[in-house]
C-alpha positions as a LaTeX table, in Angstrom:
\begin{tabular}{lrrr}
\hline
Residue & $x$ (\AA) & $y$ (\AA) & $z$ (\AA) \\
\hline
Met1 & 0.01 & 0.16 & 0.06 \\
Ala2 & 2.74 & 2.56 & 0.85 \\
Arg3 & 4.58 & 1.93 & $-2.76$ \\
Glu4 & 0.79 & 2.37 & $-4.27$ \\
Met5 & 0.74 & 5.65 & $-2.59$ \\
Arg6 & 4.28 & 6.99 & $-3.41$ \\
Ala7 & 3.42 & 5.84 & $-6.81$ \\
Glu8 & 0.19 & 7.77 & $-6.59$ \\
Gly9 & 1.94 & 11.02 & $-5.08$ \\
Leu10 & 4.77 & 11.23 & $-7.98$ \\
Asp11 & 1.98 & 10.47 & $-10.80$ \\
Thr12 & 0.03 & 13.61 & $-8.97$ \\
Gln13 & 3.29 & 15.98 & $-8.65$ \\
Leu14 & 4.63 & 14.89 & $-12.60$ \\
Asn15 & 1.24 & 15.58 & $-14.09$ \\
Ala16 & 1.19 & 18.93 & $-11.99$ \\
Leu17 & 4.62 & 19.98 & $-13.16$ \\
Ser18 & 3.73 & 19.42 & $-16.72$ \\
Arg19 & 0.88 & 21.50 & $-16.23$ \\
Thr20 & 3.22 & 24.15 & $-14.57$ \\
Val21 & 5.70 & 24.35 & $-17.29$ \\
Glu22 & 3.78 & 23.28 & $-20.51$ \\
Asn23 & 3.96 & 27.26 & $-21.50$ \\
Ala24 & 7.28 & 27.87 & $-20.55$ \\
Pro25 & 9.06 & 29.80 & $-23.12$ \\
Lys26 & 12.27 & 28.16 & $-22.84$ \\
Leu27 & 11.18 & 24.43 & $-22.17$ \\
Pro28 & 13.99 & 22.27 & $-24.52$ \\
Pro29 & 12.23 & 19.33 & $-26.57$ \\
Ala30 & 14.33 & 17.12 & $-24.40$ \\
Val31 & 12.98 & 18.48 & $-21.17$ \\
Lys32 & 9.37 & 18.06 & $-22.32$ \\
Thr33 & 10.17 & 14.23 & $-23.51$ \\
Ala34 & 11.74 & 13.40 & $-20.44$ \\
Leu35 & 8.86 & 14.93 & $-18.62$ \\
Ala36 & 6.38 & 13.00 & $-20.61$ \\
Glu37 & 8.32 & 9.86 & $-20.31$ \\
Ala38 & 8.32 & 9.93 & $-16.60$ \\
Ile39 & 4.40 & 10.97 & $-16.59$ \\
Lys40 & 4.33 & 7.57 & $-18.69$ \\
Gln41 & 6.17 & 5.46 & $-16.20$ \\
Ser42 & 4.99 & 6.89 & $-13.04$ \\
Gly43 & 1.24 & 6.28 & $-14.20$ \\
Ala44 & 2.12 & 2.69 & $-15.66$ \\
Glu45 & 3.83 & 1.67 & $-12.10$ \\
Arg46 & 0.86 & 3.29 & $-10.31$ \\
Thr47 & $-1.64$ & 1.55 & $-12.03$ \\
Gln48 & 0.57 & $-1.82$ & $-11.89$ \\
Leu49 & 1.10 & $-1.22$ & $-7.90$ \\
Ala50 & $-2.81$ & $-0.71$ & $-7.50$ \\
Arg51 & $-3.69$ & $-3.80$ & $-9.21$ \\
Ile52 & $-1.40$ & $-5.53$ & $-7.26$ \\
Asn53 & $-2.58$ & $-4.53$ & $-4.30$ \\
Arg54 & $-6.20$ & $-5.25$ & $-5.36$ \\
Ser55 & $-5.25$ & $-8.74$ & $-6.27$ \\
Val56 & $-3.41$ & $-9.48$ & $-2.84$ \\
Gly57 & $-6.53$ & $-7.92$ & $-0.81$ \\
Gln58 & $-8.80$ & $-10.47$ & $-2.99$ \\
Ala59 & $-6.26$ & $-13.37$ & $-1.92$ \\
Phe60 & $-6.24$ & $-12.64$ & 1.12 \\
Gly61 & $-9.74$ & $-12.30$ & 1.52 \\
Gln62 & $-10.11$ & $-15.82$ & $-0.25$ \\
Val63 & $-7.73$ & $-17.61$ & 2.23 \\
Ser64 & $-8.61$ & $-16.19$ & 5.05 \\
Gly65 & $-12.40$ & $-17.04$ & 4.92 \\
Ser66 & $-11.49$ & $-20.74$ & 3.99 \\
Pro67 & $-11.25$ & $-23.30$ & 6.80 \\
Phe68 & $-8.84$ & $-25.10$ & 4.46 \\
Leu69 & $-5.44$ & $-24.60$ & 3.81 \\
Pro70 & $-4.28$ & $-22.36$ & 0.63 \\
Thr71 & $-4.29$ & $-24.58$ & $-2.81$ \\
Ala72 & $-1.41$ & $-24.68$ & $-4.75$ \\
Thr73 & $-2.93$ & $-22.49$ & $-6.93$ \\
Gln74 & $-3.23$ & $-19.82$ & $-4.48$ \\
Arg75 & 0.30 & $-20.40$ & $-3.39$ \\
Glu76 & 1.55 & $-19.63$ & $-6.83$ \\
Glu77 & $-0.89$ & $-16.74$ & $-7.32$ \\
Ala78 & 0.58 & $-15.32$ & $-4.09$ \\
Glu79 & 4.24 & $-16.22$ & $-5.40$ \\
Asp80 & 3.08 & $-14.16$ & $-8.74$ \\
Leu81 & 1.82 & $-11.16$ & $-6.87$ \\
Gln82 & 5.32 & $-10.97$ & $-4.82$ \\
Lys83 & 7.52 & $-11.12$ & $-8.15$ \\
Asp84 & 5.11 & $-8.78$ & $-9.85$ \\
Phe85 & 5.61 & $-6.41$ & $-6.49$ \\
Asp86 & 9.08 & $-6.77$ & $-6.63$ \\
Thr87 & 9.61 & $-5.73$ & $-10.39$ \\
His88 & 7.30 & $-3.07$ & $-10.10$ \\
Ser89 & 8.63 & $-1.74$ & $-6.49$ \\
Ala90 & 12.16 & $-1.67$ & $-7.96$ \\
Ala91 & 11.05 & 0.05 & $-11.28$ \\
Leu92 & 9.12 & 2.92 & $-9.06$ \\
Glu93 & 12.85 & 2.98 & $-7.00$ \\
Lys94 & 14.55 & 3.94 & $-10.13$ \\
Leu95 & 11.95 & 6.51 & $-11.45$ \\
Leu96 & 12.46 & 8.35 & $-8.28$ \\
Arg97 & 16.52 & 7.39 & $-7.54$ \\
Glu98 & 17.37 & 8.24 & $-11.58$ \\
Ser99 & 14.41 & 9.92 & $-13.66$ \\
Val100 & 13.01 & 12.30 & $-11.26$ \\
Pro101 & 16.72 & 13.75 & $-10.23$ \\
Ser102 & 17.67 & 13.63 & $-13.73$ \\
Leu103 & 14.50 & 15.87 & $-14.90$ \\
Glu104 & 14.87 & 18.03 & $-12.11$ \\
Lys105 & 18.70 & 18.83 & $-13.15$ \\
Gln106 & 17.24 & 19.30 & $-16.73$ \\
Leu107 & 14.36 & 21.91 & $-15.44$ \\
Asp108 & 17.07 & 23.76 & $-13.34$ \\
Ala109 & 19.75 & 23.98 & $-16.52$ \\
Ala110 & 17.00 & 25.17 & $-18.67$ \\
Gly111 & 15.79 & 27.93 & $-15.80$ \\
Ile112 & 12.29 & 26.80 & $-15.56$ \\
Pro113 & 10.92 & 27.69 & $-12.05$ \\
Arg114 & 8.88 & 24.96 & $-10.48$ \\
Val115 & 6.02 & 27.47 & $-9.28$ \\
Val116 & 4.47 & 29.58 & $-11.79$ \\
Val117 & 2.05 & 32.16 & $-10.73$ \\
Arg118 & $-0.48$ & 33.49 & $-13.87$ \\
\hline
\end{tabular}
């Protein structure tokens, strides 16, 4: 759930940044491209982490509501969900560690402010 919230927060902030700088007169095409890619990636990770969170909740409900041990299929599903979570969690962390700081540097180099009053 925490990862899903981080992904959602990042996606919200990147979209807000995009709206803020969309009419910046000096916005280089490379920055527009980097911002668009970061938005695409953050949205994808947010969606996947939300899907995983829902699936885990459903699986938990099935297992906890049954008097029987989890089935082989349920165990396999749990393993698959863990692998998916690890993959998408790592992608989110890479986005936060690499893509966002790179985007920040590009915006700084272009002299693009983050707060624009209209």
